[in-house]
C-alpha positions as CSV (number, residue, x, y, z in Angstrom):
1,M,164.5,157.3,156.2
2,S,167.2,160.6,156.4
3,R,170.4,160.4,155.6
4,A,171.3,160.6,158.6
5,Q,171.2,157.8,159.7
6,V,172.6,155.7,156.9
7,I,176.1,154.4,156.7
8,R,176.3,154.5,154.1
9,T,174.4,153.4,151.2
10,V,176.3,149.4,148.8
11,K,175.4,148.5,145.2
12,V,175.0,145.2,145.0
13,R,174.6,143.4,141.4
14,C,171.8,140.8,141.5
15,P,173.0,138.2,140.4
16,R,169.3,137.2,137.6
17,C,169.0,140.1,135.8
18,G,172.3,141.5,136.7
19,A,171.1,145.2,137.7
20,E,172.5,146.9,139.9
21,I,170.5,147.7,143.4
22,P,171.8,150.5,145.7
23,L,170.8,149.2,149.0
24,E,171.6,151.5,152.2
25,L,173.1,149.9,154.7
26,T,171.5,151.2,158.7
27,P,171.8,151.2,162.3
28,N,169.9,148.7,163.4
29,I,171.0,146.8,160.0
30,I,174.5,146.1,162.3
31,E,172.0,145.3,165.7
32,E,170.3,143.6,163.5
33,A,173.2,140.9,161.8
34,K,174.7,141.3,165.8
35,A,171.3,139.6,167.1
36,N,171.0,136.8,164.7
37,P,172.5,132.9,165.7
38,L,174.6,133.6,162.6
39,G,175.7,136.6,162.3
40,L,174.2,137.8,159.7
41,A,171.6,140.3,158.5
42,G,169.4,140.1,155.4
43,V,168.1,143.1,152.7
44,A,165.4,142.8,151.1
45,Y,164.9,144.8,147.5
46,P,162.2,143.7,146.0
47,H,162.4,143.9,142.2
48,L,160.6,142.7,139.4
49,D,159.3,139.3,139.1
50,H,161.9,138.8,142.4
51,V,163.6,139.4,145.3
52,L,166.5,140.5,146.8
53,I,168.3,139.6,149.0
54,A,172.0,140.9,150.5
55,Y,173.5,139.7,153.5
56,F,175.9,142.1,155.5
57,D,178.1,141.0,158.8
58,R,178.1,142.3,162.0
59,N,180.5,144.9,160.5
60,G,178.7,146.0,157.7
61,E,180.2,143.5,154.5
62,E,178.3,142.4,152.5
63,R,178.5,138.5,153.2
64,G,176.6,137.3,150.1
65,V,173.4,137.8,148.3
66,R,170.2,135.1,147.3
67,V,167.2,135.7,144.9
68,F,163.7,135.0,145.6
69,L,161.7,134.0,142.8
70,T,158.1,135.9,144.0
71,L,155.4,133.3,144.1
72,Q,153.2,135.8,142.0
73,A,153.9,139.4,140.1
74,P,153.5,142.3,143.8
75,E,150.5,144.2,141.6
76,K,148.5,140.6,141.7
77,G,148.1,141.2,145.6
78,L,150.2,138.7,147.8
79,Y,149.9,134.5,146.5
80,E,147.8,132.9,148.8
81,I,148.7,129.6,151.0
82,L,145.9,128.5,152.6
83,L,147.1,124.8,155.1
84,S,144.7,122.0,155.7
85,K,143.5,120.7,159.2
86,D,146.1,118.2,159.7
87,D,149.1,120.3,159.2
88,L,148.2,122.2,162.8
89,K,147.0,118.7,164.3
90,G,148.2,118.3,168.0
91,L,148.6,122.1,168.5
92,R,146.8,122.9,172.4
93,N,146.9,126.6,172.7
94,I,146.9,127.9,168.5
95,S,144.1,127.0,166.5
96,G,144.7,129.1,164.1
97,F,146.9,131.8,162.0
98,R,148.0,134.2,159.0
99,V,151.0,135.6,157.9
100,E,151.0,138.5,155.4
101,S,154.9,138.9,154.1
102,R,154.9,142.5,151.3
103,K,158.4,141.6,150.9
104,L,157.7,137.9,149.4
105,N,154.4,138.4,148.7
106,I,152.8,135.8,150.5
107,R,149.9,135.5,152.7
108,I,149.8,132.0,154.5
109,S,147.1,130.9,156.9
110,S,146.0,127.9,158.7
111,F,142.5,126.9,158.9
112,T,140.7,127.9,162.5
113,T,139.2,126.6,164.5
114,A,137.1,127.7,167.9
115,T,138.9,131.1,169.5
116,T,138.4,132.6,172.7
117,A,141.0,135.3,171.9
118,A,143.2,136.6,169.3
119,L,146.4,138.6,168.9
120,K,147.0,140.1,165.5
121,I,150.4,143.1,165.3
122,S,152.3,144.2,162.1
123,G,155.6,145.2,161.7
124,R,157.5,146.9,158.6
125,D,157.2,144.3,156.1
126,T,155.4,141.9,158.3
127,I,151.3,141.3,159.9
128,V,151.7,138.6,162.3
129,E,147.7,137.5,163.4
130,V,147.2,134.6,166.4
131,D,144.0,132.5,167.2
132,F,144.2,131.4,170.6
133,Q,141.9,128.3,172.3
134,R,142.3,129.4,176.1
135,D,143.5,132.9,177.5
136,F,146.7,133.6,178.2
137,S,147.8,136.2,179.7
138,Y,148.0,139.8,178.0
139,Q,151.5,140.2,178.7
140,I,152.9,136.6,177.6
141,L,150.8,136.7,174.2
142,R,152.5,140.1,173.3
143,G,156.1,139.2,174.1
144,W,156.3,135.6,172.4
145,L,153.8,137.7,168.8
146,E,156.6,141.1,169.0
147,I,159.6,137.4,169.2
148,L,157.9,136.4,165.9
149,L,156.9,139.5,164.2
150,D,161.1,140.5,164.8
151,V,162.0,136.9,163.3
152,L,159.8,136.6,160.2
153,E,160.6,140.5,160.0
154,N,163.8,139.8,159.0
155,S,163.4,135.6,157.3
156,Y,163.5,134.9,153.9
157,S,161.1,131.2,153.5
158,S,157.7,130.9,151.9
159,A,157.9,127.6,152.4
160,P,154.7,126.6,154.2
161,L,157.1,123.6,156.4
162,D,158.5,126.0,158.2
163,Y,155.5,128.3,159.0
164,V,154.0,125.0,159.9
165,N,157.3,123.8,162.6
166,T,157.6,128.0,163.7
167,F,154.2,127.8,164.9
168,R,153.8,124.8,166.2
169,I,156.6,125.5,168.3
170,L,155.8,128.9,170.2
171,D,152.3,127.1,170.7
172,I,154.3,124.6,173.1
173,M,155.6,128.7,174.3
174,L,152.7,130.6,175.6
175,E,153.2,128.1,178.3
176,E,156.6,130.1,179.9
177,K,157.4,133.7,179.9
178,P,158.3,135.1,176.5
179,F,162.8,134.4,177.1
180,A,165.4,136.1,174.6
181,Y,166.8,133.6,173.8
182,A,164.2,131.9,171.7
183,K,164.5,133.9,169.1
184,Q,167.6,132.0,167.8
185,V,165.6,129.3,168.0
186,F,162.7,130.5,166.1
187,W,164.2,132.2,163.2
188,L,166.8,129.2,162.8
189,V,163.5,126.6,162.5
190,A,161.4,129.8,160.6
191,N,164.8,130.2,157.5
192,G,164.6,126.7,157.4
193,S,163.8,125.2,153.8
194,T,167.5,128.2,153.0
195,I,170.2,127.4,155.6
196,T,172.4,124.3,154.4
197,I,174.1,122.2,157.1
198,R,177.4,121.6,156.5
199,P,179.7,119.8,158.8
200,R,183.6,120.6,159.0
201,L,186.3,118.3,158.8
202,P,188.3,117.0,161.0
203,E,185.6,118.7,163.8
204,A,182.6,116.8,163.0
205,L,184.8,113.7,162.6
206,L,186.2,114.2,165.9
207,F,183.0,115.0,167.9
208,K,181.8,112.0,167.0
209,K,185.0,110.2,168.4
210,Y,185.2,112.3,171.7
211,R,181.7,112.4,172.4
212,P,181.5,114.9,174.5
213,T,180.1,114.6,177.4
214,L,178.1,118.3,178.3
215,V,176.2,118.2,174.3
216,Y,175.2,114.3,174.3
217,E,174.2,114.5,177.8
218,K,171.4,117.7,176.9
219,Y,170.7,117.0,173.0
220,S,169.8,113.6,171.3
221,G,173.2,111.3,170.1
222,A,170.7,109.8,167.0
223,F,170.0,113.2,166.0
224,I,173.8,114.8,166.7
225,S,175.6,111.6,164.3
226,K,172.5,112.4,161.7
227,V,173.5,115.9,160.6
228,I,176.8,115.7,161.1
229,E,178.1,111.9,159.2
230,K,175.7,113.6,156.4
231,N,178.2,115.4,154.1
232,E,174.6,118.0,153.8
233,M,171.5,118.9,154.6
234,K,168.9,121.4,154.7
235,V,167.9,122.2,159.0
236,S,164.3,122.4,157.5
237,E,165.0,117.8,156.2
238,A,167.1,117.5,159.8
239,L,164.6,118.9,161.9
240,G,161.4,117.1,159.9
241,E,157.9,117.0,161.4
242,D,159.1,115.9,165.6
243,N,156.5,117.4,168.4
244,P,157.4,120.8,168.5
245,Q,159.4,120.2,172.1
246,V,161.4,117.8,169.8
247,L,161.6,121.0,167.1
248,F,163.5,122.5,169.3
249,V,165.8,120.8,171.5
250,N,166.8,119.8,167.9
251,A,167.3,123.4,166.7
252,E,169.3,124.7,169.5
253,A,171.7,121.2,169.3
254,L,172.5,123.1,165.9
255,L,173.1,126.3,167.0
256,S,175.5,124.8,169.7
257,L,177.6,122.7,167.6
258,Y,177.2,126.1,165.3
259,R,178.2,127.9,167.6
260,R,181.5,124.9,168.6
261,G,182.6,125.2,165.0
262,V,181.5,121.6,164.4
263,L,179.0,122.8,161.1
264,D,179.0,125.5,159.5
265,L,175.1,127.1,158.4
266,V,175.0,128.5,155.5
267,I,172.7,130.6,153.9
268,E,171.7,129.3,150.1
């Protein structure tokens, strides 16, 4: 990358090994933070047996550091995670998928059933390949996979459930034309095991007391009560393994509550 594309170099201390890591802050990172539902963008730096992730906000200010242990040393190749057939049971459009993440050093793949079409798309650190049970418009497939690739390029979860839920939602989204807002929902679901829900007080109590009609008519009151009454829980725990339509709507509900200041979504 040329120096003209670098806003500045930020030195971040790794909490695991104590090393001082130089990270380059670029305009792309700022744009990513502006588009992110939490207003954050992560910069990954693979180091020894771990990956350091530094998060920056839309103003280019550092907002925290997280360390992920790699599941396998990079010199041994990608760590393989093979999902069972039951993990993708009930899908009506996708017959299988494979995701490779060089920054996380993992490959997650599923058993593939009868396939009529397949599409592979590659990014800077990620490869996504999806097999389909039936034919779709290439433009629709390409549009959704480009959204998904962008999401996974900027995701840092290695939890199989996060990938399963992401592809279960993709399965139903394929029946619609791609739309930009879906990217925020996909990102939240794809990072569900790394994000903690923390209700704000007294905002959450007031929200529960006055029950704004606009929110409670659109989203499940039982789900809203669950997430604002508990001290904290992971997004993946809150979403569970519900059907894809409910997963999408409940993820939307979390983003709506976050935008209204009722709860915080904290990357941990």
